C-alpha positions as CSV (number, residue, x, y, z in Angstrom):
1,X,-145.8,-75.4,77.7
2,X,-142.4,-74.2,76.3
3,X,-139.9,-76.7,75.3
4,X,-136.6,-76.6,77.1
5,X,-133.8,-75.2,75.0
6,X,-130.6,-77.3,74.5
7,X,-128.6,-75.1,77.0
8,X,-131.4,-75.5,79.7
9,X,-131.0,-79.3,79.2
10,X,-127.3,-79.1,79.4
11,X,-127.4,-77.2,82.6
12,X,-129.9,-79.5,84.1
13,X,-127.7,-82.6,83.3
14,X,-124.7,-81.2,84.7
15,X,-126.6,-80.1,87.8
16,X,-127.8,-83.7,88.4
17,X,-124.5,-85.2,87.9
18,X,-122.9,-83.1,90.6
19,X,-125.8,-83.1,92.9
20,X,-125.5,-86.8,93.0
21,X,-122.3,-86.3,94.6
22,X,-122.9,-83.4,96.9
23,X,-126.3,-84.3,98.0
24,X,-125.3,-87.7,99.2
25,X,-122.5,-86.3,101.3
26,X,-124.9,-84.2,103.3
27,X,-127.9,-86.6,103.4
28,X,-129.5,-86.7,106.9
29,X,-131.5,-89.6,108.2
30,X,-135.3,-88.9,107.9
31,X,-136.7,-85.7,106.8
32,X,-135.1,-85.5,103.3
33,X,-137.1,-82.5,102.5
34,X,-138.3,-83.8,99.2
35,X,-134.8,-84.2,97.7
36,X,-134.7,-86.9,95.0
37,X,-133.4,-90.3,95.8
38,X,-130.3,-91.7,94.0
39,X,-132.5,-93.6,91.5
40,X,-134.3,-90.4,90.5
41,X,-131.0,-88.6,90.1
42,X,-129.5,-91.3,87.8
43,X,-132.8,-91.5,85.8
44,X,-132.5,-87.8,85.3
45,X,-129.0,-88.0,84.2
46,X,-130.0,-90.7,81.7
47,X,-132.5,-88.2,80.3
48,X,-129.9,-85.7,80.0
49,X,-127.7,-88.0,78.0
50,X,-130.4,-88.7,75.7
51,X,-131.7,-85.1,75.3
52,X,-128.6,-83.0,75.5
53,X,-125.8,-85.2,74.6
54,X,-127.7,-87.2,71.9
55,X,-127.0,-90.8,72.7
56,X,-128.5,-93.4,70.5
57,X,-130.6,-96.4,71.5
58,X,-127.7,-98.8,71.9
59,X,-125.9,-96.3,74.1
60,X,-129.1,-95.8,76.1
61,X,-129.3,-99.4,76.9
62,X,-125.7,-99.5,78.0
63,X,-126.1,-96.2,80.1
64,X,-129.2,-97.8,81.8
65,X,-127.2,-100.7,82.9
66,X,-124.4,-98.3,84.2
67,X,-127.1,-96.3,86.1
68,X,-128.6,-99.4,87.7
69,X,-125.1,-100.5,88.8
70,X,-124.3,-97.3,90.4
71,X,-127.8,-96.7,91.9
72,X,-127.2,-99.7,94.0
73,X,-123.7,-98.6,95.1
74,X,-125.1,-95.1,96.1
75,X,-128.1,-96.5,97.9
76,X,-126.0,-98.9,99.9
77,X,-123.5,-96.2,100.8
78,X,-126.2,-93.8,101.7
79,X,-127.9,-96.3,104.0
80,X,-124.6,-97.0,105.7
81,X,-124.0,-93.2,106.3
82,X,-127.5,-92.7,107.6
83,X,-126.9,-95.6,110.0
84,X,-124.0,-93.8,111.5
85,X,-121.2,-94.3,109.1
86,X,-118.2,-91.9,109.0
87,X,-119.3,-88.9,106.8
88,X,-115.9,-88.1,105.6
89,X,-115.2,-91.6,104.5
90,X,-118.6,-91.8,102.7
91,X,-117.9,-88.4,101.0
92,X,-114.6,-89.9,99.7
93,X,-116.5,-93.0,98.5
94,X,-119.2,-90.9,96.7
95,X,-116.6,-88.8,95.0
96,X,-114.5,-91.9,93.8
97,X,-117.7,-93.6,92.7
98,X,-118.8,-90.7,90.7
99,X,-115.4,-90.6,89.0
100,X,-115.9,-94.3,88.1
101,X,-119.4,-93.6,86.9
102,X,-118.3,-90.8,84.7
103,X,-115.5,-92.8,83.1
104,X,-117.9,-95.6,82.2
105,X,-120.5,-93.0,80.7
106,X,-117.7,-91.2,78.9
107,X,-116.6,-94.6,77.4
108,X,-119.9,-95.0,75.8
109,X,-119.8,-91.7,73.9
110,X,-118.6,-90.7,70.5
111,X,-115.8,-88.0,70.3
112,X,-118.5,-85.4,69.5
113,X,-120.7,-86.5,72.4
114,X,-117.7,-86.4,74.7
115,X,-117.3,-82.7,73.9
116,X,-120.9,-82.0,74.6
117,X,-120.8,-84.0,77.7
118,X,-117.8,-82.1,78.9
119,X,-119.5,-78.8,78.2
120,X,-122.5,-79.9,80.2
121,X,-120.3,-80.8,83.1
122,X,-118.4,-77.5,82.9
123,X,-121.5,-75.4,82.9
124,X,-122.7,-77.3,86.0
125,X,-119.5,-76.7,87.8
126,X,-119.5,-73.1,87.0
127,X,-123.2,-72.8,88.2
128,X,-122.4,-74.6,91.3
129,X,-119.3,-72.3,92.0
130,X,-121.5,-69.2,91.4
131,X,-124.2,-70.5,93.9
132,X,-121.6,-71.3,96.5
133,X,-120.6,-67.7,96.3
134,X,-124.1,-66.6,96.9
135,X,-124.7,-68.4,100.2
136,X,-124.9,-66.3,103.3
137,X,-122.0,-67.0,105.6
138,X,-122.5,-67.2,109.4
139,X,-120.6,-65.0,111.6
140,X,-117.0,-66.1,112.1
141,X,-117.0,-67.7,108.7
142,X,-117.7,-71.1,110.0
143,X,-120.5,-73.3,108.7
144,X,-123.2,-74.1,111.3
145,X,-123.5,-77.8,112.3
146,X,-126.0,-79.9,110.3
147,X,-128.7,-82.0,111.9
148,X,-128.4,-80.4,115.4
149,X,-125.4,-82.5,116.3
């Protein structure tokens, strides 16, 4: 099996960071279609920090604690949304929570690691933007309702 290149790890890390925000906003009760749960997303992000950004053992311990904190926040918010919470309000909560998470993770990093981390995030944003442009648009340019509601 081939080893992933550094660029592939960077792309994967950025993707996970932003999927954590976007996927929660569209989560539907039941039938998650095999999408990873918040814990899996944060675990993957930790792997990206270790492999792509190059955090050391002390930083890894701190990043694990931050991940555990935010896993709980996301799981609680996701459950609330699945139980009939306001989607727009939840989307805003997810976004603001991810900003807080990002600030805490960034505070752990050295200046050199911050540069790498920002590149990872920029690559992911560009990839997500590109993928948005590749989505087929329904007639009339409006998105079809989700979940049959």
